[in-house]
N, C-alpha and C positions, 0 to 999 in steps of 0.2 A: 504493500500500500504506500509506504513512504517513497519507494522507487518511482511509482506512478506519479505521485504528487511532485517529486523532484523533476521528472521529465516534463510535466506540464509547465512548471515554473521556468525551466530552461527554454521551452518553446516560446512562451510568452515574452521572455526577456530578450529574444533575438532582435538585433537591430537590423536595419535595412542592409548595412554593409555585410553583416554575417550571412544574411540570406543570399545575397549576391555571391559571396564566397562559396556558399554551399552549392549553388547552381553551377559555379565553375568547377567544383569538385566532381559533380556527377559525370561529366564526360570523361574525366580521368579514371574514375572508378569503373566505368564501362570499358574503357580502353585496357586497363590492367586485368579485368576479370576474364578476358578472352584467353589469356595465357594459362589460366588455372581451370577454367570451366569449359573450354572449347569454344568454337565459333558462337557468337551471340545469336539468340533466337530472333525471330521477326519482331517480337514485342520489345526486346532489348535494343535492336537496331532503331526501331521507331522512337523509343525513349531517348536514345543517344542523340539522334538528330534533333529531336524536340528540345532537349536541354540546351543545345547550342543555339537553337532558334530563340529560346527564352531569354538568353543572356545577350543577344544581339541588341545594339542600341536602336531605339525607335527611328523609323523613317530612314533606315539605311539598309543596303543590300546585305543579307545574312551570309557573308562569305564563309564564315566558319562552319555553319550548318551545311552549306553547299559543298564544302571541301570534304566533310565527313561523309556526305551522301555519295559523292563520286569515289571516295576511297572504298566504300563498300562495293560499289559497282566494279572497281578494279579487281577486287578479291572474289568476284563472281557470286557474291551474296548480296544482291541489291535489297534496299529497304522496301517495305510493303508499299502498296499503292496509297494507303492513308498518309504516309509520310510525304510523298510527292504532292498529294492534295493539300496538305497543310502548308507546305512551302509555297506552292503556287498561289494559294489563297492569301498568304502573308505578302507576297510580292504584289498581287493586285490591290491589296489594301493600302499600299503606299501612295497610290494616285500619282505616280511618276511615270513619264514616258520610258525612262530607262528600266524601271522595275517592271513596267508592262511588257516591254520587249523581252526582258529576262524570263518572265513567267511563260510566255509563249515558247521561247527556246527550251525551257525546262520541260514543258509538255511534249514537245517534239522529241527531245532527247530521251525522255522516259520511254516513249513508244519504240525507240530503236534498241535500247540496251536493257530494259527491265520489264515493262508491262505493255505489250503491243495493243492490248484491248482494254481501254479505260472502262470504268464502271459508270453507272448512271449519275452518281454524285459528281464525279469529276467532269463528265460531259456537261452537267448543269452549270458548274462553275465557269467552264470555258465559254459556254453560250452566253451566260450572263455578262461575262467580261466583254463580249462583242458589243453590248449595249452602252458601254462606258469607255469607248476608245478615246485616247487623248488627242488623236489627230482628226477625228470626225465625230459627228453626233452619235453615229452608230455604224456597225459593220454587219448589215443584215445578210449579205452574201455569204460571209464566212460562217455566220450563225446557222444559216439554212444548210450549208454544206455539212457542218457538224451534226445538225439534226437528222439529215438524211443518212449520214454515216452511222449514227447511233440506232435509228429506228429501222432502217431498211437493210443496210449492209451487216451490221452487228446483231440485228434483231433483239435489241435491248428495249424492253418496255419502258416508256417514259413515265416519270413520276410527276407529281404536282409541281415540284420545283423546276423540273425541266420545261414543262409547259409554260410556267410563269416566265422563265428566262427567255425562251424563244419568242413569246408574245412581246416582251419588253424590247428585245433586240429589234424586232420588226417595227414596233410602234414608234420607237425613238428615231427612226431613220428620217421621218418627215416626208417620205415618198408615198403617194397615194397607192401605188401597187403593193408596197410592203405593209402599209397600214391595213389595207384590205386583207392581206395575208394574215395579219395578226388577229383580225376578227374571225377569219375562217378557222384559224387554229383554236381560238376560244370556243367556237361552235363544235369543232372536232373533239375538244377536251370533254365537253358535256355529252355529246351524242355517240361518239365512237367507242365508248367504254362502258356500256350498260350491261347489267346482268339480265337474267331471265325474267325478273320482275320489273324491268325497266328502270332500275335505280342506277344512277351514274356513279362510276368509281371515283370521280373527281368532282370537286365543288369549286366554284369561283369564290376566291377570297379577296381580302382587301388589296393585296399586291396585284392580283390580276386586274381588278377594276381600275386601279391607278395606272397600270400599264396601258390599258385600253384608252383611258382618258388622255394619256401622253400622246397616243397616236391621233386621236380625234382632234385634239387642240392644235397639233402641228399642221394638219391639213385643213383646219377651219371647218370641220364637220360638226356643226352645232346640233344637228338633228340627233346624231348618235350620242353626243355629250349630254343632251337633255334626257335621252332615254336612260343612259347609265345613271345619271343623277336621280331620276325617278325610281329606278330599281333599288339604288342604295338607300334612298329615303324610305321606301316601302319596307326594306329589310331591317333598317335601324329602328323603325317605329314599331314593328310587330315582332322583332326578334328574328335572327337569322335562322333560316331553315330551308329544307329542300335542296335547291341547287347552289345556295350561297352559305358561306361559313364566315363568322366573325366579321361582318360588314358593318361599317359605321361611317357617317359623314364627318370628316375631320378637316383640319386646316389644309392638308395636302390636297384633298379632294376639291375643296372650294377654290384653291389656287389654280388647279387645272381647269376648272369650270370657267373662271373669269378669264383665263388665258384663251379659252376657246371662244368666248364672246369677243375678245379683242381681235382674234385672227379671222373671225367670221366676216364674210363679204355679203352684205344684203343684196338680194336680186334687184331691188328697186333702186333706180338711179334717177334723181330728180332732173338732172341735166338732159337725160334721154327722153323724158316725157314730152309728148306733143302738146303744145299750148294752143288752144282754140279760143280766140276772143269773140268771134262772131257766132251767133246761134245758127246762122245759115251754114257755116262751115261744119259745125257739129252735126247738123242734120244730114249734110252730104256724106260725112264720114260714117256716121252710125244712124242710118235713116230709121230703122225699125226700133232699135233700142232706145234712141233719144226720145221718140214719141211716146213709147210705153213708159219710160221713167218719168216723163213730164206728167202724164196722166195719173200715174200712181202717186206722185208727190202732191198733186193738186187735190186728189181725193182723200189723202190721209191727213195732211197737215198743210198749213199755209206756206206759200213759197217764201223762203228766207234768202236774203242776199249775203248773210254773214255765216261762214262755215263754222260749225261747232266741233271742237276737237275734244276727244275723250282723254282727259289727263289722268284718269284712274289706272294704276298699273294692272295689267291683265295678261295672264299666261294662256295663250291659245295652244291648241295641239300643233299648229303650224309654227315653224320658226319665225323669228322677226323678219319683216319684209323691208324695213328701212333702218337707218342708223338711229333714229330717235327711239324706235321700238327696241333696238338692241340695248341702248343705254337704260331705258325704262325697266327692262327685265333684269339687267344686272343690278340696278339700284334696288329693285324689289327683293332680290335674293340677299343682297348685302344688309338691307334693313331687317330682313327676317333673321339673319345671323345675329345681329345686335340685339333684337328683341328676345330671341330664344336664350341668349346668354344672360340677359338681364332678368329673365323670368316674367316679362310683361306679356300682356295679351297682344297677339299679332294683329296689326292693322293692314297687313299686306296680303293680298290674295295671290296664291300660286296654284291655280286649280289643276294644272296638268300634273303637278307633283303629288297631289293627294295628301298634302301635309295636314295631319290632325294633331300630332303630338309635338313636343319640343325636339324636332329632329336635328337641329343645328346647335344643340347645347354643348356638344363636344368640340366645336370649332374654336380653336384658340386664335385670338387676335395677335398676329405677328407682323413685323415689317414686310415680309414677303407676301403675306395675304393682302395687305393694304396696297402694296405695289401692283399686284395682279389686278385689283379692283381699279386702281388708277389707270392701268394700261387700257382698260375699256374706254375710258374718257379720252385718253391720249389718241386713240384710234378713231373714235366715232363722235367726239364732241368738239366744240370750238376751243381754241386756245384759251380764251378768257375763262370758260367753264372749267377746263382742266387746271388752270392756274389757281382759281379760287378754291377748288377742291384740294389741290396740293397744299395750299397754305393753311387750310382749316382741318383737314381730315386727321392728320397725325396729332395735332394739338388737342382736338376735342376728345380723342380716344386715349390720350396720354401715352402714346407710343412714339419712340424716337425714329427718325429717318435713318436709312443706311445709304451705302454708296449706290445701290441700284435705284433708289428713289431719285437721287440727283441725276444720275446718268440717263435714266428713262425720260426725265423732264427735259434734259438738254437735247436729247435726240428728237423729242417732240418739237422743240423750238427750231431745230435744224430742218425739219420737214414742214414748216409753216407755210401757209399760202401767202400770196403777195400782199393781201390786205392785212395780214397779221404780223408782218415782219418787224414793224416798229415796236409793237408790244412784245414780240418774241425776243428782240435784242435786249430790252429792259429786263425781262424775266430771266434770260440767260445770264446777264451780268450779276443779278442777285443770286442766282444759283451758283455761279462760279466763286463767289465769296465763301459759301458753305463748303464747296468742293476744296478750296485751298486749305481750309482748316482740316478737313478730313484727310487730305493727302499728306499734309504736314505731320499729322499724328501717325499716319501709316509709316512714313519714312523714319520717324523717331521710335517706332515700335510701341507706341502708346496703346493701351487697351481701348477697345471700342471701335477700332478701325480694321477688324478682322475680315470684313467683306471686301476690302480693297486689295487688289493685286495688280500685277503689271498689265493684264488684259483690261481691267476696269479703267486704269489710267489712260491706256491707249484709246478706249472708247470715249472717255470724257473729253480728251483733247481733240479727237476727230469731230465730235459733235459741236464743240465750241468753235472750231475752225470753220465748220460748215455754216454756223450761224453768222460769223463775221464775214464770210464770203457772200452771203445773201444780203 
């Protein structure tokens, strides 16, 4: 009993330095044990490489672990596939182009010298890595090649993680062909793996819905975005079941939805509409319809010369047909988020969603959510409206702006119309004062400028140069 208490005290009294020293001892213990116990087992080889990986400095290539791994290959006792999977996953997690290339090299090297046929887990990691390429938004061709190799050539049954990975890789490409392929794979996921009773082996989860939203927003497919949101609202309100698992509307979902509204192109263009000033011209263009409408209007109500516009937000089953309708729908959704978080009764009607409960209560108000809502106004509202919202939105909600907020506003000023350029110059100069402070903090390494990087600095300067050029 006293020995057990002493061991607990020694364990609790370890300092961080002692623990690191212990991790450094583990590889040496494994190294010396092979002379007395024979060649290490697969489990021992895995732990040996894992120990070197644990003591590697963060965000650096684990050269020590890779050296041990290749040493086992030289002795014709390669480490198990789980070891390669762990190393490849660690390299992908560094978010570095060098580490990304090193991971793919290790995957190819493993297939030549150790394990020519990867398992479903490793295939899933490699396919998911295609969705986060450092040189492009996605690599759908490579992902589909791996998918075909896994499912057709190797005859490996895909799991839910593999389906989610291939859907994300196709959806993030931004190409309509691959986005359509992502939706086809989602349908295949539900329909192609049913049992005798018709129950699907897989269920759409939160990750799959977010992947589909990624694709829909990149091609401006607002119809599919509204359908996905309606399905998620229905599941989050009644409890996930059937074909959906653990589905809820959160901040990431609403960010994708607002981005879809921003990238959506309404079919109606006011500049392309034919203006008919004379009633005779209208009668010649629409002879039967014009007469019938005039008779109907005179029989139902008096003729009015002032058009009445419906300002009440309304969600129809059809997507918005004009920019004003796009802004109205986005505003209704955003107000519903605010009201559900505050617990107040909703005054906004969103009939096509069928919202009965507080479905948006899990949506956290973050800078990127507000930026996505602002992007709708940057794309579909006037510069004056976007500027007023930029100046009041963050202050009213008590949320600080980040680098994306300023850069998005600068890019909006750079694409202003001729009639807005004087206002755009004044707005951009005020934005540049805030950007100077943020960039100075980033160069000094001050906390709070984590969203700033070299790419953001380039975009900010490019947008300001465009404003000055106009």
